[in-house]
C-alpha positions in Angstrom: 0.0 -0.2 0.0 0.6 3.7 -0.8 0.3 5.8 2.2 -1.6 8.7 1.0 -1.7 10.7 4.3 1.7 12.5 4.2 1.4 14.6 7.6 -1.3 15.2 10.4 -1.1 18.6 9.0 -2.6 18.2 5.5 -6.0 19.1 6.6 -7.9 22.3 6.3 -7.0 25.6 9.0 -10.1 25.9 9.2 -10.1 22.1 10.8 -7.4 23.2 13.3 -9.5 26.9 14.6 -12.8 24.6 14.9 -10.7 22.2 16.9 -9.5 24.2 19.5 -12.8 26.3 20.1 -14.9 23.8 20.4 -12.6 21.5 23.0 -12.2 24.5 24.8 -16.0 25.5 24.8 -17.2 22.1 24.4 -15.1 19.3 24.9 -17.7 16.4 25.6 -19.5 16.8 22.7 -20.2 13.5 21.3 -21.4 13.6 16.9 -21.8 11.7 14.1 -20.1 12.2 10.7 -21.2 10.9 7.3 -20.1 10.7 3.7 -22.2 11.6 0.6 -21.2 11.5 -2.6 -23.1 14.0 -4.7 -22.8 12.9 -8.0 -22.5 9.9 -10.2 -19.1 8.3 -10.6 -17.3 6.2 -13.2 -17.5 3.1 -11.1 -19.2 2.5 -7.7 -17.0 3.5 -5.0 -18.1 0.7 -2.9 -15.2 -0.8 -4.9 -12.3 1.1 -2.8 -13.8 -0.3 0.1 -10.3 -2.5 1.1 -8.3 0.4 0.1 -10.1 3.0 1.9 -10.0 0.5 5.3 -6.5 0.1 5.0 -5.7 4.3 3.9 -7.8 4.5 7.3 -5.4 2.1 9.1 -2.4 3.6 7.9 -4.0 7.3 9.3 -4.7 6.3 12.5 -1.3 5.0 13.3 0.2 8.8 12.6 1.4 11.7 15.0 2.0 14.9 14.6 6.0 15.3 14.4 7.4 18.3 16.8 8.4 20.7 13.7 4.8 20.6 12.6 3.6 20.8 16.2 6.3 24.2 17.1 4.7 25.2 13.5 1.2 25.3 14.9 2.1 26.7 18.1 3.6 29.7 16.1 0.3 31.0 14.7 -0.7 33.8 17.4 -4.4 32.2 17.2 -3.6 29.1 18.1 -3.3 28.5 22.1 -0.6 26.3 23.9 -2.7 24.4 25.4 -4.7 23.0 22.3 -0.8 22.3 20.9 -0.1 20.1 23.8 -3.5 18.6 23.1 -2.3 17.7 19.6 1.2 16.4 21.2 -0.5 13.2 22.7 -3.8 12.8 19.6 -3.9 9.6 17.6 -7.0 9.2 15.2 -8.9 6.1 16.7 -9.9 3.5 14.5 -12.8 2.2 16.6 -14.6 5.6 15.8 -14.9 5.0 11.6 -16.4 2.8 9.9 -16.6 1.8 6.4 -19.5 -0.3 4.6 -21.5 -0.7 1.6 -25.5 -0.5 1.3 -27.6 -1.4 -1.6 -24.3 -0.8 -3.2 -22.8 2.5 -1.7 -20.2 3.2 -0.3 -20.4 4.5 3.5 -18.3 6.1 5.8 -20.0 7.0 9.6 -17.5 8.3 12.1 -18.9 8.9 15.5 -17.4 9.7 18.7 -16.7 12.6 20.8 -16.0 15.3 18.8 -12.7 16.3 19.2 -11.7 12.9 18.4 -13.8 12.6 15.0 -14.3 16.0 13.9 -10.5 15.8 11.9 -11.5 12.7 9.9 -13.4 14.4 7.5 -10.5 16.0 4.9 -8.5 12.9 5.3 -11.6 10.8 4.5 -12.5 12.7 1.7 -9.1 12.8 -0.1 -8.3 9.5 0.4 -11.4 8.6 -1.6 -10.3 11.3 -4.2 -7.1 9.8 -4.6 -8.1 6.0 -4.6 -10.7 6.6 -7.4 -8.5 9.2 -9.5 -5.6 6.7 -9.0 -7.3 4.1 -11.9 -7.3 7.3 -14.3 -4.4 7.4 -16.8 -2.0 9.8 -14.6 0.1 11.0 -17.6 -2.6 12.0 -19.9 -4.5 13.5 -16.9 -1.4 15.3 -15.9 -0.6 16.5 -19.1 -4.2 18.2 -19.3 -3.8 19.5 -15.7 -0.2 21.0 -16.4 -2.0 22.8 -19.6 -4.7 24.3 -17.9 -2.8 25.1 -15.2 -0.6 27.4 -17.6 -3.8 28.9 -19.0 -4.9 29.5 -16.3 -1.5 31.3 -14.7 -1.5 33.3 -18.4 -5.1 34.6 -17.7 -3.9 35.7 -14.3 -1.2 37.8 -15.9 -3.5 39.0 -18.8 -6.2 40.0 -16.2 -3.6 41.8 -13.7 -3.3 44.1 -16.8 -6.9 45.3 -16.8 -7.7 48.9 -15.5 -7.4 48.2 -11.7 -10.2 48.3 -9.3 -10.1 50.1 -5.8 -9.0 47.0 -3.9 -7.2 44.4 -5.5 -7.6 40.8 -7.2 -6.5 38.3 -4.3 -7.2 34.4 -4.3 -5.9 31.4 -2.7 -6.1 27.5 -3.0 -9.1 25.6 -1.1 -8.4 22.5 -2.7 -7.3 20.1 -0.3 -10.6 17.9 0.0 -11.4 16.9 -3.7 -7.7 17.2 -5.3 -6.6 15.0 -8.1 -3.7 14.1 -5.8 -1.5 15.2 -3.4 1.6 15.1 -5.4 -0.7 17.6 -8.2 -1.9 19.8 -5.3 1.6 20.5 -4.7 2.5 21.2 -8.0 -0.1 23.5 -8.3 0.2 25.4 -5.4 3.9 26.0 -6.0 3.4 27.0 -9.8 1.1 29.9 -8.4 3.1 30.9 -5.7 6.1 30.9 -7.8 4.7 32.8 -11.3 1.6 34.7 -9.5 2.4 35.8 -6.2 0.9 39.3 -6.6 -2.8 37.8 -6.7 -2.3 34.0 -5.0 -2.1 34.8 -1.4 -2.3 31.6 0.0 -3.2 28.2 1.0 -5.9 26.1 3.0 -3.7 23.3 3.5 -1.3 23.8 6.3 1.3 21.0 5.5 2.1 22.9 2.5 1.5 26.2 4.0 4.4 25.0 6.3 6.6 23.4 3.6 6.0 26.7 1.0 6.2 29.2 3.8 3.0 30.2 2.4 -0.1 31.8 5.0 -2.6 29.1 6.1 -6.1 30.3 4.9 -9.0 29.6 7.3 -11.8 30.1 10.0 -14.9 28.5 10.4 -17.0 25.9 8.0 -20.4 24.6 8.7 -20.1 22.2 11.7 -19.0 24.1 13.7 -22.3 26.2 13.6 -24.0 23.2 13.3 -22.7 22.2 16.6 -24.6 24.9 18.7 -28.0 23.5 17.2 -27.6 20.7 20.1 -25.7 22.4 22.7 -28.6 23.7 25.0 -29.4 27.2 23.5 -32.5 28.3 21.7 -32.7 27.0 18.2 -33.4 30.9 17.1 -30.4 31.7 18.9 -27.7 29.2 17.7 -25.7 31.6 15.3 -25.6 34.1 17.8 -24.1 31.8 20.3 -21.9 30.3 17.9 -20.7 33.4 17.1 -20.2 35.0 20.3 -18.4 32.2 21.3 -16.1 32.2 18.1 -15.0 36.0 19.2 -14.4 35.1 23.2 -12.0 32.2 21.9 -10.2 34.6 18.9 -10.6 38.1 20.4 -10.0 39.3 16.5 -8.1 36.9 14.9 -9.5 34.5 12.0 -12.8 36.9 11.7 -14.5 35.9 8.5 -17.7 34.8 9.3 -19.7 32.1 7.1 -23.3 32.5 6.9 -24.8 30.2 4.8 -26.2 27.8 8.1 -29.6 28.7 8.0 -29.6 30.8 4.5 -28.3 34.5 4.3 -31.4 36.4 5.4 -31.8 34.7 8.6 -28.1 34.7 9.1 -28.3 38.7 8.5 -31.0 38.6 10.9 -28.8 37.9 13.6 -25.5 40.1 12.4 -26.4 42.9 14.5 -23.9 45.4 14.8 -22.0 44.0 17.6 -20.8 41.4 15.3 -20.7 43.4 12.4 -18.3 45.7 14.1 -15.7 42.3 15.5 -16.2 40.4 12.4 -14.2 41.4 9.3 -16.0 40.0 6.9 -17.8 37.0 5.4 -17.7 33.8 3.9 -19.7 32.5 0.8 -20.8 29.2 0.2 -24.2 28.9 -1.7 -26.4 30.5 -3.6 -26.3 33.4 -5.9 -23.1 34.8 -5.4 -23.8 38.3 -6.8 -27.6 38.2 -4.6 -25.7 37.8 -1.5 -23.2 39.9 -2.0 -25.1 42.8 -2.4 -27.0 41.7 0.7 -24.5 41.7 2.8 -23.4 45.6 1.6 -27.2 46.7 1.9 -26.6 45.1 5.5 -23.2 47.1 5.5 -24.8 50.6 4.8 -27.9 49.8 7.3 -25.6 49.9 10.0 -23.8 52.4 8.9 -20.4 50.5 8.3 -18.3 51.6 5.6 -17.8 48.2 3.3 -14.5 49.4 2.4 -13.6 48.2 5.8 -14.7 44.7 5.4 -14.2 41.8 3.1 -16.3 39.1 1.3 -14.3 36.0 0.8 -16.3 33.9 -2.4 -15.3 30.2 -2.3 -19.2 28.3 -3.9 -17.8 26.3 -7.0 -15.3 29.0 -7.9 -13.0 28.8 -11.3 -10.9 31.6 -12.3 -13.8 33.7 -14.6 -16.3 33.6 -11.8 -14.0 35.1 -9.8 -12.8 37.8 -12.4 -16.3 38.4 -12.7 -17.6 39.1 -8.8 -14.3 41.0 -8.7 -15.4 43.4 -10.9 -18.9 43.6 -9.5 -17.6 44.5 -5.8 -14.2 45.3 -5.5 -14.8 48.9 -6.3 -16.9 48.8 -2.8 -15.4 46.1 -0.5 -12.7 44.3 0.0 -12.9 40.8 -1.9 -10.9 37.4 -1.7 -11.8 33.9 -3.5 -10.9 30.5 -2.3 -10.9 28.5 -5.5 -10.8 24.5 -5.0 -11.9 21.5 -7.4 -10.8 24.0 -10.2 -7.3 24.6 -9.1 -6.5 21.2 -7.9 -8.7 18.9 -9.9 -8.9 20.5 -12.9 -7.1 17.5 -15.2 -10.0 16.9 -18.2 -11.8 14.2 -15.8 -15.1 14.9 -13.6 -14.1 15.8 -9.9 -16.4 13.4 -7.2 -18.9 16.0 -5.3 -18.2 14.3 -1.6 -18.6 15.4 1.1 -18.5 14.4 4.6 -21.0 16.6 7.2 -21.8 16.5 10.5 -25.1 15.1 11.1 -26.0 14.2 14.6 -24.6 16.3 17.5 -24.9 15.1 21.3 -28.0 12.6 20.3 -30.2 15.1 18.0 -30.5 15.7 14.2 -28.1 19.0 12.9 -28.7 20.6 9.6 -27.9 22.9 7.1 -30.4 24.9 5.4 -28.7 26.0 1.7 -29.4 28.9 -0.2 -28.1 26.0 -2.6 -30.2 23.4 -4.4 -29.1 19.9 -3.4 -26.7 21.3 -0.9 -29.0 20.8 2.4 -28.0 17.6 4.3 -30.3 16.0 7.0 -31.4 12.7 7.2 -34.6 13.9 10.0 -37.6 15.2 7.6 -38.8 16.4 11.3 -35.9 18.3 12.4 -35.2 19.8 9.3 -39.3 21.1 8.8 -38.5 22.5 12.4 -35.7 24.2 11.3 -36.8 25.9 8.1 -39.9 27.0 10.4 -37.8 28.7 13.1 -35.7 30.8 10.3 -38.6 31.4 8.1 -36.8 29.2 5.4 -38.7 27.8 2.2 -38.5 24.7 1.2 -36.2 23.8 -1.6 -37.2 21.7 -4.8 
């Protein structure tokens, strides 16, 4: 077996930042995460079961190296006691099971949240790399390099166009759905070397350490969703999550995710207090232009100069979409773009649309009410209907 996971650092930064916050505030939480493939692969993913099992066996033997812990400890917002926890942390194989149900691959991680939440990204890129190992590697890499060269040329051409008030900046968000770890590193190295004026970092903490780049990320849906089961009134779970984030990071990591129950419900909770404390907002579902206009209108209603804030777009982006959003917004607000699959798995093959999402917390269902059809994920229709009612969220077609 050729191991896929090279380091326990090779995950998204926001896994560490959420992990630290939840360890400090809710260390006894029990959760369940479930794997879902949203599109139709070329062959049944269930055929990968034994290989996935072997890769997870390997993952559960790994530990953080001293140099990796020192790197994390040097990040201003990572606290010493959290690094001490990571010093002794090991993934527990008993907390994750791989199976086949009705011909479909199932992966379920269940146990204490601080012991199972980090499985997600590793599971996703293990499945991806095993799947794409069956493709013609030489042809895929040749196509990927040609497309990457076109991207670099497009960025340089874009830079010759008239400038907006705020600069164009993007980052790599492509760990989970990449073609392979080796290709991911090649992409990031080229972008950092050839277009450093636009390429500002990576969510991949391992590559950030290796290549001297800025690690990028704050929070994901699971952090906000967890608060649906933390004993606060359901209507107040977003405010409780944002408040605890503020208390944990006290000015760092100030980009808030808006689409756990939809943008309108988020803005109803994002009052003047939070709007001043957070540096900006991240878009991950729904129409990005409509979302951005709502954000700007909200800041205006609070008499906050949007030029002092940042809107980060991260939903299914490619460079052309990012350029279009930049042209639309960059004279009114600082923008940022997190591009994932279209950077790290643009090799002429159809990428897998796979996720591993939090589905239960402390014995009860949790859910995301996405602004994009197909992204809502919850197995409990009763809870989903209740959540829609509480937040006046329309049912999707």
